DSSP file (Angstrom, degrees, kcal/mol; ACC not computed):
  #  RESIDUE AA STRUCTURE BP1 BP2  ACC     N-H-->O    O-->H-N    N-H-->O    O-->H-N    TCO  KAPPA ALPHA  PHI   PSI    X-CA   Y-CA   Z-CA
    1    1 A M              0   0    0      0, 0.0     2,-0.3     0, 0.0     0, 0.0   0.000 360.0 360.0 360.0 129.3  124.8 -129.7 -104.1
    2    2 A E        -     0   0    0      1,-0.0     2,-0.4     0, 0.0    19,-0.0  -0.593 360.0-133.6 -82.5 135.6  124.8 -130.3 -107.8
    3    3 A V        -     0   0    0     -2,-0.3     2,-0.0     1,-0.1    17,-0.0  -0.741  23.8-115.7 -93.7 134.7  126.3 -127.6 -110.0
    4    4 A A        -     0   0    0     -2,-0.4     2,-0.3     1,-0.1    17,-0.2  -0.337  26.4-116.9 -68.3 143.9  124.4 -126.5 -113.1
    5    5 A N  E     -A   20   0A   0     15,-3.5    15,-2.6    17,-0.3     2,-0.6  -0.659  18.2-138.6 -79.9 137.4  125.8 -127.1 -116.5
    6    6 A K  E     -A   19   0A   0     -2,-0.3     2,-0.4    13,-0.2    13,-0.2  -0.883  29.0-176.8 -98.2 121.9  126.6 -124.0 -118.6
    7    7 A I  E     -A   18   0A   0     11,-3.0    11,-3.1    -2,-0.6     2,-0.5  -0.976  21.2-143.9-128.2 127.8  125.5 -124.8 -122.1
    8    8 A K  E     +A   17   0A   0     -2,-0.4     2,-0.3     9,-0.2     9,-0.2  -0.809  28.0 175.4 -92.2 126.5  125.8 -122.6 -125.2
    9    9 A L  E     -A   16   0A   0      7,-3.1     7,-3.7    -2,-0.5     2,-0.5  -0.931  25.8-146.1-129.2 151.5  122.8 -122.9 -127.6
   10   10 A R  E     +A   15   0A   0     -2,-0.3     2,-0.4     5,-0.2     5,-0.2  -0.969  25.0 171.6-119.9 119.0  121.9 -121.1 -130.8
   11   11 A L  E >   -A   14   0A   0      3,-2.8     3,-1.6    -2,-0.5    21,-0.1  -0.991  69.1  -8.8-128.4 126.7  118.1 -120.6 -131.2
   12   12 A G  T 3  S-     0   0    0     -2,-0.4    -1,-0.1     1,-0.3     3,-0.1   0.844 129.4 -55.7  55.6  36.7  116.6 -118.6 -134.0
   13   13 A G  T 3  S+     0   0    0      1,-0.2     2,-0.4    -3,-0.1    -1,-0.3   0.528 117.1 111.7  77.0   4.9  119.9 -117.3 -135.0
   14   14 A I  E <   -A   11   0A   0     -3,-1.6    -3,-2.8     2,-0.0     2,-0.4  -0.932  62.8-133.6-114.8 133.7  120.7 -116.0 -131.4
   15   15 A E  E     -A   10   0A   0     -2,-0.4     2,-0.3    -5,-0.2    -5,-0.2  -0.683  25.0-175.3 -87.9 138.3  123.3 -117.5 -129.1
   16   16 A Y  E     -A    9   0A   0     -7,-3.7    -7,-3.1    -2,-0.4     2,-0.5  -0.966  20.8-149.8-128.5 147.5  122.3 -118.2 -125.6
   17   17 A L  E     -A    8   0A   0     -2,-0.3     2,-0.3    -9,-0.2    -9,-0.2  -0.976  28.0-174.7-112.8 113.1  124.3 -119.4 -122.6
   18   18 A V  E     -A    7   0A   0    -11,-3.1   -11,-3.0    -2,-0.5     2,-0.5  -0.826  23.2-139.7-113.7 147.3  122.0 -121.3 -120.2
   19   19 A N  E     +A    6   0A   0     -2,-0.3     2,-0.4   -13,-0.2   -13,-0.2  -0.899  31.9 173.0-100.2 128.5  122.5 -122.9 -116.9
   20   20 A A  E     -A    5   0A   0    -15,-2.6   -15,-3.5    -2,-0.5     4,-0.1  -0.996  37.9-154.7-142.2 137.1  120.8 -126.3 -116.5
   21   21 A D  S    S+     0   0    0     -2,-0.4    -1,-0.1   -17,-0.2     3,-0.1   0.758  78.4  87.2 -76.4 -23.9  120.7 -129.1 -113.9
   22   22 A E  S    S-     0   0    0      1,-0.2   -17,-0.3   -17,-0.1    -2,-0.1  -0.226  96.9 -78.3 -76.2 164.3  119.9 -131.6 -116.6
   23   23 A D    >>  -     0   0    0      1,-0.1     4,-1.9     4,-0.0     3,-0.6  -0.317  37.8-123.8 -63.6 142.6  122.4 -133.4 -118.8
   24   24 A E  H 3> S+     0   0    0      1,-0.2     4,-2.8     2,-0.2     5,-0.2   0.860 109.2  56.5 -58.6 -38.3  123.9 -131.4 -121.6
   25   25 A A  H 3> S+     0   0    0      1,-0.2     4,-2.1     2,-0.2    -1,-0.2   0.876 106.9  49.7 -61.8 -36.4  122.8 -133.9 -124.3
   26   26 A Y  H <> S+     0   0    0     -3,-0.6     4,-2.6     2,-0.2     5,-0.2   0.918 111.4  47.9 -68.2 -43.5  119.2 -133.6 -123.2
   27   27 A I  H  X S+     0   0    0     -4,-1.9     4,-2.3     1,-0.2     5,-0.2   0.914 112.2  50.1 -63.8 -42.2  119.3 -129.8 -123.3
   28   28 A V  H  X S+     0   0    0     -4,-2.8     4,-1.8    -5,-0.2    -1,-0.2   0.913 110.8  50.3 -63.1 -40.6  121.0 -129.8 -126.7
   29   29 A E  H  X S+     0   0    0     -4,-2.1     4,-2.0     1,-0.2    -2,-0.2   0.922 112.0  44.8 -67.2 -44.1  118.3 -132.2 -128.0
   30   30 A I  H  X S+     0   0    0     -4,-2.6     4,-2.0     1,-0.2    -1,-0.2   0.854 112.5  52.4 -68.2 -31.3  115.4 -130.2 -126.8
   31   31 A S  H  X S+     0   0    0     -4,-2.3     4,-2.7    -5,-0.2    -1,-0.2   0.862 107.3  53.7 -67.9 -34.1  117.0 -127.0 -128.1
   32   32 A R  H  X S+     0   0    0     -4,-1.8     4,-2.3    -5,-0.2    -2,-0.2   0.925 108.6  48.4 -62.8 -44.5  117.3 -128.7 -131.5
   33   33 A K  H  X S+     0   0    0     -4,-2.0     4,-2.1     1,-0.2    -2,-0.2   0.895 112.7  48.7 -66.2 -39.1  113.7 -129.6 -131.5
   34   34 A L  H  X S+     0   0    0     -4,-2.0     4,-2.5     2,-0.2    -2,-0.2   0.922 110.3  50.8 -64.1 -44.6  112.8 -125.9 -130.6
   35   35 A N  H  X S+     0   0    0     -4,-2.7     4,-2.6     1,-0.2    -2,-0.2   0.882 109.2  51.1 -61.9 -40.4  115.1 -124.6 -133.3
   36   36 A E  H  X S+     0   0    0     -4,-2.3     4,-2.0     2,-0.2    -1,-0.2   0.883 110.7  48.1 -64.0 -38.8  113.4 -126.8 -135.8
   37   37 A A  H  X S+     0   0    0     -4,-2.1     4,-2.4     2,-0.2    -2,-0.2   0.919 112.5  49.6 -66.4 -41.7  110.0 -125.7 -134.8
   38   38 A M  H  X S+     0   0    0     -4,-2.5     4,-2.7     1,-0.2    -2,-0.2   0.903 110.8  49.1 -62.7 -42.8  111.1 -122.0 -135.0
   39   39 A E  H  X S+     0   0    0     -4,-2.6     4,-2.2     2,-0.2    -1,-0.2   0.889 110.9  50.4 -60.8 -40.5  112.6 -122.5 -138.4
   40   40 A R  H  X S+     0   0    0     -4,-2.0     4,-1.8     2,-0.2    -2,-0.2   0.936 113.7  44.4 -65.5 -46.9  109.4 -124.2 -139.7
   41   41 A I  H  X S+     0   0    0     -4,-2.4     4,-1.6     1,-0.2    -2,-0.2   0.903 113.5  51.0 -67.4 -40.0  107.3 -121.4 -138.4
   42   42 A Q  H  < S+     0   0    0     -4,-2.7    -1,-0.2     1,-0.2    -2,-0.2   0.900 110.3  50.1 -60.7 -40.9  109.7 -118.7 -139.8
   43   43 A N  H  < S+     0   0    0     -4,-2.2     3,-0.4     1,-0.2    -1,-0.2   0.835 114.3  43.8 -70.5 -31.1  109.6 -120.4 -143.2
   44   44 A E  H  < S+     0   0    0     -4,-1.8    -1,-0.2     1,-0.2    -2,-0.2   0.721 128.3  29.3 -82.3 -21.7  105.8 -120.4 -143.2
   45   45 A N    ><  +     0   0    0     -4,-1.6     3,-2.3    -5,-0.2    -1,-0.2  -0.558  65.8 171.5-139.3  67.3  105.6 -116.8 -141.9
   46   46 A S  T 3  S+     0   0    0     -3,-0.4    -1,-0.1     1,-0.3    -4,-0.1   0.671  74.1  65.3 -59.2 -19.2  108.6 -114.9 -143.0
   47   47 A Y  T 3  S+     0   0    0      2,-0.0    -1,-0.3    -5,-0.0     2,-0.1   0.592  80.8 101.6 -81.3 -11.2  107.1 -111.6 -141.8
   48   48 A L  S <  S-     0   0    0     -3,-2.3     2,-0.1    -6,-0.2    -3,-0.1  -0.435  71.8-122.9 -77.6 146.9  107.2 -112.6 -138.1
   49   49 A S     >  -     0   0    0     -2,-0.1     4,-2.4     1,-0.1     5,-0.2  -0.363  30.1-104.5 -76.3 165.3  109.9 -111.4 -135.7
   50   50 A T  H  > S+     0   0    0      1,-0.2     4,-2.6     2,-0.2     5,-0.2   0.896 122.9  53.1 -56.3 -44.1  112.1 -113.8 -133.8
   51   51 A T  H  > S+     0   0    0      1,-0.2     4,-2.2     2,-0.2    -1,-0.2   0.905 109.1  47.6 -61.2 -43.8  110.1 -113.1 -130.7
   52   52 A M  H  > S+     0   0    0      2,-0.2     4,-2.2     1,-0.2    -2,-0.2   0.901 112.3  49.8 -64.1 -41.3  106.8 -113.9 -132.4
   53   53 A V  H  X S+     0   0    0     -4,-2.4     4,-2.4     1,-0.2    -2,-0.2   0.905 110.4  50.3 -61.7 -44.6  108.2 -117.1 -133.8
   54   54 A A  H  X S+     0   0    0     -4,-2.6     4,-2.5     2,-0.2    -2,-0.2   0.898 110.9  49.3 -63.7 -41.0  109.5 -118.1 -130.4
   55   55 A I  H  X S+     0   0    0     -4,-2.2     4,-2.4     2,-0.2    -2,-0.2   0.912 111.2  48.5 -65.5 -42.7  106.1 -117.5 -128.8
   56   56 A L  H  X S+     0   0    0     -4,-2.2     4,-2.1     2,-0.2    -2,-0.2   0.896 112.6  48.8 -63.6 -40.6  104.2 -119.5 -131.5
   57   57 A A  H  X S+     0   0    0     -4,-2.4     4,-2.2     2,-0.2    -2,-0.2   0.915 111.0  50.4 -66.1 -41.4  106.7 -122.3 -131.0
   58   58 A A  H  X S+     0   0    0     -4,-2.5     4,-2.7     1,-0.2    -2,-0.2   0.892 108.7  52.1 -63.2 -38.0  106.2 -122.2 -127.2
   59   59 A L  H  X S+     0   0    0     -4,-2.4     4,-2.3     2,-0.2    -1,-0.2   0.912 109.4  50.6 -64.1 -41.3  102.4 -122.3 -127.7
   60   60 A E  H  X S+     0   0    0     -4,-2.1     4,-2.3     2,-0.2    -2,-0.2   0.933 112.8  45.4 -59.8 -46.7  102.8 -125.4 -129.9
   61   61 A F  H  X S+     0   0    0     -4,-2.2     4,-2.9     2,-0.2    -2,-0.2   0.887 113.1  49.5 -66.6 -41.3  105.0 -127.2 -127.3
   62   62 A C  H  X S+     0   0    0     -4,-2.7     4,-2.3     2,-0.2    -1,-0.2   0.881 110.7  50.8 -66.4 -36.0  102.7 -126.2 -124.4
   63   63 A D  H  X S+     0   0    0     -4,-2.3     4,-2.4    -5,-0.2    -2,-0.2   0.929 112.7  46.5 -66.5 -43.1   99.6 -127.5 -126.3
   64   64 A E  H  X S+     0   0    0     -4,-2.3     4,-2.6    -5,-0.2    -2,-0.2   0.937 112.8  49.1 -63.1 -46.0  101.4 -130.8 -127.0
   65   65 A A  H  X S+     0   0    0     -4,-2.9     4,-2.3     2,-0.2    -1,-0.2   0.901 111.6  49.6 -60.9 -41.9  102.6 -131.1 -123.4
   66   66 A T  H  X S+     0   0    0     -4,-2.3     4,-2.4     1,-0.2    -1,-0.2   0.922 112.2  47.6 -62.5 -46.8   99.0 -130.4 -122.1
   67   67 A K  H  X S+     0   0    0     -4,-2.4     4,-2.5     2,-0.2    -2,-0.2   0.890 111.4  49.7 -65.2 -39.5   97.5 -132.9 -124.4
   68   68 A V  H  X S+     0   0    0     -4,-2.6     4,-2.4     2,-0.2    -1,-0.2   0.885 110.1  51.8 -66.1 -35.6  100.0 -135.6 -123.6
   69   69 A G  H  X S+     0   0    0     -4,-2.3     4,-1.9    -5,-0.2    -2,-0.2   0.916 111.1  47.5 -62.1 -43.7   99.4 -134.9 -119.9
   70   70 A K  H  X S+     0   0    0     -4,-2.4     4,-2.4     2,-0.2    -2,-0.2   0.891 111.6  49.8 -64.0 -40.7   95.7 -135.3 -120.4
   71   71 A D  H  X S+     0   0    0     -4,-2.5     4,-2.4     1,-0.2    -2,-0.2   0.897 111.4  50.0 -65.1 -40.1   96.1 -138.6 -122.4
   72   72 A A  H  X S+     0   0    0     -4,-2.4     4,-2.1     2,-0.2    -2,-0.2   0.891 110.3  49.4 -64.7 -38.3   98.4 -139.9 -119.6
   73   73 A E  H  X S+     0   0    0     -4,-1.9     4,-2.5     2,-0.2    -2,-0.2   0.915 110.1  51.1 -67.0 -43.7   95.9 -139.1 -117.0
   74   74 A N  H  X S+     0   0    0     -4,-2.4     4,-2.5     1,-0.2    -2,-0.2   0.911 109.6  50.4 -60.7 -42.0   93.1 -140.8 -119.0
   75   75 A L  H  X S+     0   0    0     -4,-2.4     4,-2.8     2,-0.2    -1,-0.2   0.905 109.0  52.3 -60.8 -41.1   95.3 -143.9 -119.3
   76   76 A R  H  X S+     0   0    0     -4,-2.1     4,-2.5     1,-0.2    -2,-0.2   0.929 110.8  47.6 -60.5 -44.8   95.9 -143.9 -115.5
   77   77 A Q  H  X S+     0   0    0     -4,-2.5     4,-2.0     2,-0.2    -1,-0.2   0.891 111.1  50.0 -61.3 -42.8   92.2 -143.7 -114.9
   78   78 A Q  H  X S+     0   0    0     -4,-2.5     4,-2.3     2,-0.2    -2,-0.2   0.920 112.8  47.5 -59.7 -45.9   91.5 -146.5 -117.4
   79   79 A M  H  X S+     0   0    0     -4,-2.8     4,-2.5     1,-0.2    -2,-0.2   0.898 109.7  52.4 -63.5 -41.7   94.1 -148.7 -115.7
   80   80 A K  H  X S+     0   0    0     -4,-2.5     4,-2.0    -5,-0.2    -1,-0.2   0.892 109.2  50.8 -62.5 -38.7   92.8 -148.0 -112.3
   81   81 A G  H  < S+     0   0    0     -4,-2.0    -2,-0.2     2,-0.2    -1,-0.2   0.916 110.2  49.0 -61.8 -44.6   89.3 -149.0 -113.5
   82   82 A Y  H  < S+     0   0    0     -4,-2.3    -2,-0.2     1,-0.2    -1,-0.2   0.886 110.2  51.3 -66.8 -37.1   90.6 -152.3 -114.9
   83   83 A I  H  <        0   0    0     -4,-2.5    -1,-0.2     1,-0.3    -2,-0.2   0.898 360.0 360.0 -69.1 -38.3   92.5 -153.1 -111.7
   84   84 A E     <        0   0    0     -4,-2.0    -1,-0.3    -5,-0.2    -2,-0.2   0.480 360.0 360.0 -70.0 360.0   89.4 -152.5 -109.6
């Protein structure tokens, strides 16, 4: 059984200790991307709370992931059509 990595992260100025099965470098990289998105949103909307900024960043990432998933499925369908 694999033991989760305990990783210390700082997001939106708040420190978190997370347990992750993934490699620490991967978790640090995705947290860096999240922190950049949060900083951008906060700079554009200084009146928002950290929670509101985090939710807007999460919505952006969910939107992107959903669109990428749909694009990948469309490509799979196109390739399947070409193979047939």
